[in-house]
N, C-alpha and C positions, 0 to 999 in steps of 0.2 A: 733839886740837885741834879737830877738826870737831864732835865731840860736845859739847865745852864751849861752842862758839859757838852750837850749836843750843839748848843749855840757856839761855844768855843771851837768845837771841832769843825763846824761849817765855816766859821770865820777863818780858821787856819787853812782849810782847803781852798777857800776863795783867794786868799792872799797868795798861796802857792801857785794857783792857776794863773793869776794875773802876773805874777813875777816871771813865770815861764813864758807867757806871751810877750812881755816887755823885753825879755832876754833874746827871744827869737826874732823880734822885729827888725833889727839891722841886717840880719842874714837874709830875710825875705826882701828887703829893700835893695840889696846889692844885685840880686838875680833879675835880669830883664825878663819881661814876660815873653814867652814864645821861644826862648833860647834852649829849652830842654831838649832831650834826645827824641822826644815824640814829634816835635815840630819838623825836624830834619828827615825823619824816617817815613813819615806818612804823607805823601803827596795826595792830591785828590784822587779818590778811587773811581774807577770807571763804573758808570751806572748801567745796570742790567735791567731791562724791561722784559717782563714775562706776560705774554698775552695768551691766556688759555682759551682753547676752543670752547664754545658753549656746549656743555654736556648736562645731562640730567640723569637722575637715578631711576632705573626701572626695576620693579620687583615682581616676583611671582610667588604666590603663597598657596598652600594646599594642606590638607589634613592627612595624617598617617596614623594607622592603628599600631600602637606599641604594646608589647606584651610585658607586663610587670608582675611581680609576685602577688599583687592585690587583684590582678585581672587585666583585661584589655582596657587600654586608655586611648581615647582619640586625642592626638597631639598635633598642634599646628607646626608647620615648617615653612620657612621662607628663604628665598634665594634672591639676592639683589646684584645688580651690575650697572656700570656706567655706560651710557649710550649717547652718541653725538646726534 
């Protein structure tokens, strides 16, 4: 019984979808392609080329003693920068 009602529901939804597409078909056929507002407003955009200079990352690292409630801890620190 439930499977039969699901089948009927799916059939009704498919028929409704197809009828909507058939009703909208003449409207889509009347509008020429490329006549929308986006075609008139967007001419070809200028091309911008970015040529970055060759750079690489340099890093320096060291150890620092930090004082914590549990005692002294040797903690690594690092500092990095970009260099040409």
